[in-house]
N, CA and C atoms as an extended XYZ file, in Angstrom:
378
Properties=species:S:1:pos:R:3:atomname:S:1:resname:S:1:resid:I:1 pbc="F F F"
N      -107.294     -106.603      -29.511 N   MET     1
C      -107.184     -106.145      -30.876 CA  MET     1
C      -106.686     -104.703      -30.854 C   MET     1
N      -105.754     -104.450      -31.677 N   GLY     2
C      -105.157     -103.136      -31.640 CA  GLY     2
C      -105.478     -102.300      -32.853 C   GLY     2
N      -104.624     -101.312      -33.093 N   ASN     3
C      -104.834     -100.385      -34.199 CA  ASN     3
C      -104.831     -101.074      -35.552 C   ASN     3
N      -104.108     -102.163      -35.702 N   TYR     4
C      -104.047     -102.837      -36.996 CA  TYR     4
C      -105.432     -103.312      -37.429 C   TYR     4
N      -106.155     -103.954      -36.532 N   VAL     5
C      -107.479     -104.484      -36.880 CA  VAL     5
C      -108.432     -103.369      -37.273 C   VAL     5
N      -108.433     -102.262      -36.526 N   ILE     6
C      -109.389     -101.195      -36.852 CA  ILE     6
C      -109.081     -100.528      -38.179 C   ILE     6
N      -107.831     -100.604      -38.629 N   THR     7
C      -107.519     -100.026      -39.943 CA  THR     7
C      -107.901     -100.973      -41.068 C   THR     7
N      -107.923     -102.253      -40.808 N   GLN     8
C      -108.255     -103.226      -41.849 CA  GLN     8
C      -109.750     -103.270      -42.146 C   GLN     8
N      -110.585     -103.130      -41.136 N   LEU     9
C      -112.032     -103.280      -41.330 CA  LEU     9
C      -112.614     -102.300      -42.346 C   LEU     9
N      -112.370     -100.993      -42.239 N   PRO    10
C      -112.966     -100.093      -43.232 CA  PRO    10
C      -112.276     -100.119      -44.592 C   PRO    10
N      -111.058     -100.623      -44.661 N   ASN    11
C      -110.324     -100.627      -45.919 CA  ASN    11
C      -110.589     -101.859      -46.771 C   ASN    11
N      -111.297     -102.796      -46.227 N   TYR    12
C      -111.687     -103.989      -46.966 CA  TYR    12
C      -113.185     -104.212      -46.768 C   TYR    12
N      -114.020     -103.279      -47.278 N   PRO    13
C      -115.458     -103.323      -46.999 CA  PRO    13
C      -116.171     -104.554      -47.537 C   PRO    13
N      -115.634     -105.189      -48.547 N   ILE    14
C      -116.302     -106.377      -49.086 CA  ILE    14
C      -116.216     -107.529      -48.088 C   ILE    14
N      -115.084     -107.651      -47.425 N   THR    15
C      -114.932     -108.772      -46.500 CA  THR    15
C      -115.187     -108.373      -45.052 C   THR    15
N      -114.420     -107.446      -44.535 N   GLN    16
C      -114.484     -107.049      -43.125 CA  GLN    16
C      -114.535     -108.277      -42.220 C   GLN    16
N      -113.784     -109.299      -42.586 N   LEU    17
C      -113.832     -110.572      -41.872 CA  LEU    17
C      -113.047     -110.533      -40.568 C   LEU    17
N      -113.626     -111.164      -39.570 N   LEU    18
C      -112.967     -111.344      -38.287 CA  LEU    18
C      -113.099     -112.800      -37.880 C   LEU    18
N      -112.135     -113.270      -37.143 N   SER    19
C      -112.262     -114.568      -36.485 CA  SER    19
C      -111.711     -114.417      -35.074 C   SER    19
N      -112.383     -115.045      -34.143 N   ILE    20
C      -111.968     -115.018      -32.743 CA  ILE    20
C      -111.860     -116.463      -32.280 C   ILE    20
N      -110.748     -116.779      -31.629 N   MET    21
C      -110.549     -118.146      -31.159 CA  MET    21
C      -110.504     -118.167      -29.638 C   MET    21
N      -111.268     -119.070      -29.054 N   PHE    22
C      -111.234     -119.340      -27.623 CA  PHE    22
C      -110.640     -120.733      -27.461 C   PHE    22
N      -109.779     -120.893      -26.478 N   CYS    23
C      -109.103     -122.168      -26.304 CA  CYS    23
C      -109.117     -122.547      -24.828 C   CYS    23
N      -109.493     -123.772      -24.532 N   SER    24
C      -109.462     -124.281      -23.164 CA  SER    24
C      -108.077     -124.839      -22.875 C   SER    24
N      -107.467     -124.345      -21.804 N   PHE    25
C      -106.140     -124.815      -21.416 CA  PHE    25
C      -106.188     -125.624      -20.127 C   PHE    25
N      -107.392     -125.993      -19.695 N   THR    26
C      -107.530     -126.733      -18.446 CA  THR    26
C      -107.896     -128.184      -18.739 C   THR    26
N      -108.608     -128.820      -17.857 N   GLU    27
C      -108.857     -130.263      -17.941 CA  GLU    27
C      -109.539     -130.715      -19.227 C   GLU    27
N      -110.581     -130.031      -19.652 N   LYS    28
C      -111.327     -130.461      -20.833 CA  LYS    28
C      -110.828     -129.705      -22.071 C   LYS    28
N      -110.169     -130.384      -23.001 N   PRO    29
C      -109.670     -129.682      -24.190 CA  PRO    29
C      -110.807     -129.301      -25.136 C   PRO    29
N      -110.731     -128.085      -25.654 N   LEU    30
C      -111.719     -127.622      -26.631 CA  LEU    30
C      -111.230     -126.320      -27.250 C   LEU    30
N      -111.456     -126.157      -28.530 N   ILE    31
C      -111.205     -124.895      -29.221 CA  ILE    31
C      -112.519     -124.465      -29.849 C   ILE    31
N      -112.866     -123.195      -29.670 N   LEU    32
C      -114.089     -122.623      -30.236 CA  LEU    32
C      -113.688     -121.429      -31.084 C   LEU    32
N      -114.138     -121.401      -32.316 N   ARG    33
C      -113.845     -120.271      -33.207 CA  ARG    33
C      -115.144     -119.616      -33.642 C   ARG    33
N      -115.144     -118.277      -33.612 N   LEU    34
C      -116.266     -117.483      -34.104 CA  LEU    34
C      -115.820     -116.808      -35.392 C   LEU    34
N      -116.654     -116.853      -36.410 N   TYR    35
C      -116.352     -116.217      -37.694 CA  TYR    35
C      -117.473     -115.244      -38.029 C   TYR    35
N      -117.105     -114.091      -38.561 N   GLY    36
C      -118.124     -113.133      -38.955 CA  GLY    36
C      -117.524     -111.875      -39.541 C   GLY    36
N      -118.365     -110.883      -39.686 N   HIS    37
C      -117.964     -109.577      -40.206 CA  HIS    37
C      -117.950     -108.581      -39.055 C   HIS    37
N      -117.022     -107.651      -39.127 N   GLY    38
C      -116.885     -106.707      -38.027 CA  GLY    38
C      -116.710     -105.283      -38.481 C   GLY    38
N      -116.816     -104.414      -37.495 N   ARG    39
C      -116.544     -102.992      -37.714 CA  ARG    39
C      -116.096     -102.381      -36.397 C   ARG    39
N      -115.397     -101.272      -36.498 N   ALA    40
C      -114.874     -100.595      -35.316 CA  ALA    40
C      -115.744      -99.403      -34.950 C   ALA    40
N      -115.926      -99.211      -33.651 N   VAL    41
C      -116.589      -98.021      -33.122 CA  VAL    41
C      -115.521      -97.250      -32.352 C   VAL    41
N      -115.231      -96.059      -32.825 N   ASN    42
C      -114.234      -95.182      -32.229 CA  ASN    42
C      -114.876      -94.380      -31.106 C   ASN    42
N      -114.079      -93.965      -30.127 N   ARG    43
C      -114.641      -93.196      -29.006 CA  ARG    43
C      -115.266      -91.871      -29.466 C   ARG    43
N      -114.974      -91.418      -30.668 N   ARG    44
C      -115.601      -90.200      -31.202 CA  ARG    44
C      -116.915      -90.488      -31.920 C   ARG    44
N      -117.229      -91.757      -32.181 N   ASP    45
C      -118.455      -92.124      -32.895 CA  ASP    45
C      -119.676      -92.032      -31.983 C   ASP    45
N      -120.829      -91.724      -32.569 N   ALA    46
C      -122.071      -91.593      -31.801 CA  ALA    46
C      -122.413      -92.882      -31.058 C   ALA    46
N      -122.082      -94.027      -31.628 N   GLU    47
C      -122.403      -95.315      -31.008 CA  GLU    47
C      -121.568      -95.625      -29.765 C   GLU    47
N      -120.489      -94.875      -29.564 N   TRP    48
C      -119.611      -95.143      -28.424 CA  TRP    48
C      -120.402      -95.160      -27.115 C   TRP    48
N      -121.276      -94.196      -26.924 N   ASP    49
C      -122.036      -94.104      -25.673 CA  ASP    49
C      -122.976      -95.286      -25.470 C   ASP    49
N      -123.352      -95.950      -26.535 N   GLU    50
C      -124.208      -97.131      -26.427 CA  GLU    50
C      -123.419      -98.363      -25.974 C   GLU    50
N      -122.201      -98.512      -26.465 N   TYR    51
C      -121.439      -99.726      -26.204 CA  TYR    51
C      -120.411      -99.603      -25.080 C   TYR    51
N      -119.857      -98.426      -24.857 N   ALA    52
C      -118.803      -98.255      -23.850 CA  ALA    52
C      -119.221      -98.707      -22.450 C   ALA    52
N      -120.468      -98.457      -22.011 N   PRO    53
C      -120.845      -98.905      -20.663 CA  PRO    53
C      -120.833     -100.428      -20.476 C   PRO    53
N      -120.740     -101.179      -21.547 N   LEU    54
C      -120.707     -102.639      -21.445 CA  LEU    54
C      -119.324     -103.167      -21.045 C   LEU    54
N      -118.331     -102.272      -20.991 N   PHE    55
C      -116.960     -102.661      -20.696 CA  PHE    55
C      -116.437     -101.884      -19.495 C   PHE    55
N      -115.411     -102.417      -18.820 N   PRO    56
C      -114.802     -101.664      -17.720 CA  PRO    56
C      -114.262     -100.324      -18.228 C   PRO    56
N      -114.461      -99.289      -17.447 N   GLU    57
C      -113.994      -97.950      -17.824 CA  GLU    57
C      -112.469      -97.895      -17.744 C   GLU    57
N      -111.872      -97.303      -18.754 N   SER    58
C      -110.436      -97.079      -18.769 CA  SER    58
C      -110.160      -95.845      -19.607 C   SER    58
N      -109.317      -94.974      -19.108 N   VAL    59
C      -108.988      -93.763      -19.853 CA  VAL    59
C      -108.309      -94.112      -21.172 C   VAL    59
N      -107.717      -95.301      -21.260 N   GLY    60
C      -107.001      -95.701      -22.465 CA  GLY    60
C      -107.831      -96.425      -23.509 C   GLY    60
N      -109.117      -96.632      -23.263 N   ASN    61
C      -109.955      -97.302      -24.267 CA  ASN    61
C      -109.985      -96.478      -25.546 C   ASN    61
N      -109.718      -97.125      -26.688 N   ARG    62
C      -109.651      -96.413      -27.962 CA  ARG    62
C      -110.785      -96.779      -28.902 C   ARG    62
N      -111.109      -98.041      -28.990 N   ASN    63
C      -112.094      -98.530      -29.950 CA  ASN    63
C      -112.827      -99.735      -29.377 C   ASN    63
N      -113.980      -99.991      -29.936 N   ILE    64
C      -114.737     -101.200      -29.640 CA  ILE    64
C      -114.961     -101.892      -30.979 C   ILE    64
N      -114.691     -103.175      -31.030 N   ILE    65
C      -114.914     -103.944      -32.250 CA  ILE    65
C      -116.251     -104.663      -32.122 C   ILE    65
N      -117.153     -104.411      -33.066 N   LEU    66
C      -118.434     -105.112      -33.120 CA  LEU    66
C      -118.326     -106.202      -34.173 C   LEU    66
N      -118.874     -107.363      -33.858 N   MET    67
C      -118.793     -108.487      -34.792 CA  MET    67
C      -120.152     -109.153      -34.903 C   MET    67
N      -120.613     -109.331      -36.127 N   ASP    68
C      -121.797     -110.137      -36.392 CA  ASP    68
C      -121.316     -111.564      -36.621 C   ASP    68
N      -121.569     -112.431      -35.655 N   VAL    69
C      -121.125     -113.820      -35.748 CA  VAL    69
C      -122.005     -114.553      -36.751 C   VAL    69
N      -121.371     -115.146      -37.752 N   GLU    70
C      -122.101     -115.833      -38.812 CA  GLU    70
C      -121.918     -117.344      -38.781 C   GLU    70
N      -120.836     -117.793      -38.186 N   SER    71
C      -120.667     -119.236      -38.020 CA  SER    71
C      -119.766     -119.504      -36.823 C   SER    71
N      -119.927     -120.698      -36.275 N   VAL    72
C      -119.178     -121.128      -35.099 CA  VAL    72
C      -118.630     -122.516      -35.387 C   VAL    72
N      -117.399     -122.744      -34.978 N   GLN    73
C      -116.781     -124.045      -35.201 CA  GLN    73
C      -116.076     -124.482      -33.926 C   GLN    73
N      -116.176     -125.744      -33.594 N   THR    74
C      -115.401     -126.283      -32.485 CA  THR    74
C      -114.465     -127.356      -33.020 C   THR    74
N      -113.376     -127.547      -32.301 N   SER    75
C      -112.468     -128.649      -32.606 CA  SER    75
C      -111.964     -129.225      -31.287 C   SER    75
N      -111.353     -130.371      -31.354 N   CYS    76
C      -111.029     -131.151      -30.159 CA  CYS    76
C      -110.084     -130.451      -29.187 C   CYS    76
N      -109.103     -129.730      -29.669 N   GLY    77
C      -108.146     -129.074      -28.790 CA  GLY    77
C      -107.160     -130.020      -28.125 C   GLY    77
N      -107.054     -131.245      -28.622 N   PHE    78
C      -106.185     -132.241      -27.998 CA  PHE    78
C      -104.715     -131.809      -27.964 C   PHE    78
N      -104.288     -130.983      -28.900 N   ALA    79
C      -102.884     -130.557      -28.935 CA  ALA    79
C      -102.638     -129.276      -28.145 C   ALA    79
N      -103.691     -128.657      -27.616 N   ALA    80
C      -103.520     -127.427      -26.835 CA  ALA    80
C      -102.827     -127.766      -25.510 C   ALA    80
N      -101.826     -126.992      -25.129 N   PRO    81
C      -101.101     -127.291      -23.891 CA  PRO    81
C      -101.925     -126.919      -22.651 C   PRO    81
N      -101.549     -127.459      -21.507 N   PHE    82
C      -102.123     -126.999      -20.243 CA  PHE    82
C      -101.514     -125.642      -19.921 C   PHE    82
N      -102.295     -124.795      -19.325 N   TYR    83
C      -101.845     -123.443      -19.008 CA  TYR    83
C      -102.598     -122.991      -17.774 C   TYR    83
N      -101.892     -122.392      -16.835 N   GLU    84
C      -102.545     -121.876      -15.639 CA  GLU    84
C      -102.525     -120.354      -15.679 C   GLU    84
N      -103.708     -119.769      -15.678 N   TYR    85
C      -103.846     -118.314      -15.721 CA  TYR    85
C      -103.350     -117.726      -14.403 C   TYR    85
N      -102.490     -116.732      -14.493 N   ALA    86
C      -101.907     -116.129      -13.297 CA  ALA    86
C      -102.438     -114.734      -13.013 C   ALA    86
N      -103.223     -114.151      -13.899 N   GLY    87
C      -103.780     -112.827      -13.654 CA  GLY    87
C      -103.416     -111.831      -14.734 C   GLY    87
N      -104.055     -110.679      -14.649 N   GLU    88
C      -103.806     -109.594      -15.599 CA  GLU    88
C      -102.566     -108.813      -15.186 C   GLU    88
N      -101.850     -108.298      -16.144 N   ARG    89
C      -100.733     -107.393      -15.854 CA  ARG    89
C      -101.306     -105.992      -15.654 C   ARG    89
N      -100.909     -105.307      -14.603 N   PRO    90
C      -101.438     -103.964      -14.354 CA  PRO    90
C      -100.697     -102.860      -15.104 C   PRO    90
N       -99.670     -103.184      -15.846 N   LEU    91
C       -98.788     -102.172      -16.434 CA  LEU    91
C       -99.498     -101.205      -17.373 C   LEU    91
N      -100.310     -101.699      -18.296 N   LEU    92
C      -100.963     -100.811      -19.257 CA  LEU    92
C      -101.954      -99.882      -18.564 C   LEU    92
N      -102.716     -100.419      -17.619 N   THR    93
C      -103.677      -99.594      -16.887 CA  THR    93
C      -102.962      -98.500      -16.110 C   THR    93
N      -101.897      -98.854      -15.417 N   GLU    94
C      -101.126      -97.862      -14.659 CA  GLU    94
C      -100.506      -96.823      -15.591 C   GLU    94
N       -99.963      -97.279      -16.704 N   TRP    95
C       -99.345      -96.370      -17.673 CA  TRP    95
C      -100.370      -95.360      -18.176 C   TRP    95
N      -101.569      -95.821      -18.537 N   ALA    96
C      -102.618      -94.932      -19.051 CA  ALA    96
C      -103.088      -93.960      -17.975 C   ALA    96
N      -103.274      -94.439      -16.756 N   LYS    97
C      -103.707      -93.552      -15.659 CA  LYS    97
C      -102.668      -92.474      -15.396 C   LYS    97
N      -101.397      -92.846      -15.413 N   ASN    98
C      -100.329      -91.875      -15.162 CA  ASN    98
C      -100.248      -90.811      -16.251 C   ASN    98
N      -100.522      -91.167      -17.473 N   ARG    99
C      -100.507      -90.192      -18.572 CA  ARG    99
C      -101.712      -89.271      -18.516 C   ARG    99
N      -102.868      -89.805      -18.127 N   GLY   100
C      -104.103      -89.020      -18.121 CA  GLY   100
C      -104.635      -88.839      -19.535 C   GLY   100
N      -105.822      -88.265      -19.631 N   ALA   101
C      -106.486      -88.113      -20.930 CA  ALA   101
C      -105.660      -87.264      -21.895 C   ALA   101
N      -105.112      -86.146      -21.417 N   ASP   102
C      -104.321      -85.276      -22.299 CA  ASP   102
C      -103.027      -85.954      -22.749 C   ASP   102
N      -102.375      -86.644      -21.826 N   GLY   103
C      -101.145      -87.347      -22.165 CA  GLY   103
C      -101.378      -88.475      -23.157 C   GLY   103
N      -102.506      -89.170      -22.994 N   LEU   104
C      -102.838      -90.226      -23.949 CA  LEU   104
C      -103.131      -89.654      -25.328 C   LEU   104
N      -103.874      -88.556      -25.373 N   ALA   105
C      -104.175      -87.932      -26.666 CA  ALA   105
C      -102.878      -87.518      -27.370 C   ALA   105
N      -101.933      -86.981      -26.603 N   LYS   106
C      -100.644      -86.593      -27.185 CA  LYS   106
C       -99.894      -87.831      -27.694 C   LYS   106
N       -99.882      -88.887      -26.903 N   TYR   107
C       -99.214      -90.128      -27.312 CA  TYR   107
C       -99.859      -90.694      -28.570 C   TYR   107
N      -101.197      -90.757      -28.578 N   TRP   108
C      -101.906      -91.265      -29.754 CA  TRP   108
C      -101.584      -90.428      -30.990 C   TRP   108
N      -101.502      -89.094      -30.815 N   ALA   109
C      -101.192      -88.209      -31.943 CA  ALA   109
C       -99.793      -88.497      -32.493 C   ALA   109
N       -98.861      -88.811      -31.601 N   GLU   110
C       -97.482      -89.055      -32.019 CA  GLU   110
C       -97.245      -90.482      -32.529 C   GLU   110
N       -97.917      -91.463      -31.938 N   LYS   111
C       -97.561      -92.861      -32.179 CA  LYS   111
C       -98.638      -93.726      -32.832 C   LYS   111
N       -99.902      -93.297      -32.801 N   ASN   112
C      -100.989      -94.196      -33.212 CA  ASN   112
C      -101.879      -93.651      -34.316 C   ASN   112
N      -101.346      -92.859      -35.221 N   GLN   113
C      -102.181      -92.301      -36.286 CA  GLN   113
C      -102.276      -93.189      -37.515 C   GLN   113
N      -101.291      -94.073      -37.681 N   VAL   114
C      -101.326      -95.013      -38.803 CA  VAL   114
C      -100.931      -96.394      -38.303 C   VAL   114
N      -101.426      -97.415      -38.996 N   SER   115
C      -101.082      -98.794      -38.651 CA  SER   115
C       -99.696      -99.121      -39.196 C   SER   115
N       -99.253     -100.349      -38.960 N   ILE   116
C       -97.924     -100.739      -39.436 CA  ILE   116
C       -97.823     -100.738      -40.953 C   ILE   116
N       -98.966     -100.788      -41.642 N   ASP   117
C       -98.924     -100.722      -43.105 CA  ASP   117
C       -99.397      -99.378      -43.647 C   ASP   117
N       -99.405      -98.350      -42.783 N   GLY   118
C       -99.656      -96.988      -43.233 CA  GLY   118
C      -101.108      -96.568      -43.373 C   GLY   118
N      -102.053      -97.367      -42.908 N   LEU   119
C      -103.473      -97.008      -43.005 CA  LEU   119
C      -103.893      -96.158      -41.811 C   LEU   119
N      -104.797      -95.197      -42.006 N   PRO   120
C      -105.204      -94.316      -40.906 CA  PRO   120
C      -106.005      -95.059      -39.839 C   PRO   120
N      -105.727      -94.725      -38.560 N   THR   121
C      -106.436      -95.368      -37.451 CA  THR   121
C      -107.718      -94.639      -37.056 C   THR   121
N      -107.876      -93.391      -37.433 N   ARG   122
C      -109.045      -92.575      -37.070 CA  ARG   122
C      -109.154      -92.334      -35.560 C   ARG   122
N      -108.096      -92.500      -34.814 N   LEU   123
C      -108.188      -92.308      -33.369 CA  LEU   123
C      -108.583      -90.888      -32.995 C   LEU   123
N      -107.998      -89.916      -33.667 N   LEU   124
C      -108.248      -88.524      -33.292 CA  LEU   124
C      -109.006      -87.740      -34.346 C   LEU   124
N      -108.916      -88.167      -35.603 N   THR   125
C      -109.612      -87.467      -36.687 CA  THR   125
C      -110.085      -88.471      -37.722 C   THR   125
N      -111.039      -88.040      -38.542 N   ASP   126
C      -111.482      -88.885      -39.650 CA  ASP   126
C      -110.575      -88.622      -40.812 C   ASP   126
């Protein structure tokens, strides 16, 4: 989830709806969807220190999305294709490490202050 999602959550306080879909691409077909309300925790928020240790450390981490799951749905997944996972791409991690904390802050200031529809991301300021 990127900057777009974090800008939508506070701007639509009545809904703040999220859905997450998990899909099995191996032998047993299945789709699992989680539905609920969410909110973003920015690295400048007090709650960051509570949740950040639950994830792998990365200098490029910007936000954590918290979701209160309110309903769960499964479906057959019969139309889901087979897919073989080949691994994570190292490009983003390498790019962030090469920039360092100061370089990332500069990049975020230049490129990540508003979403594609002009809403503030709160990455560096409220």
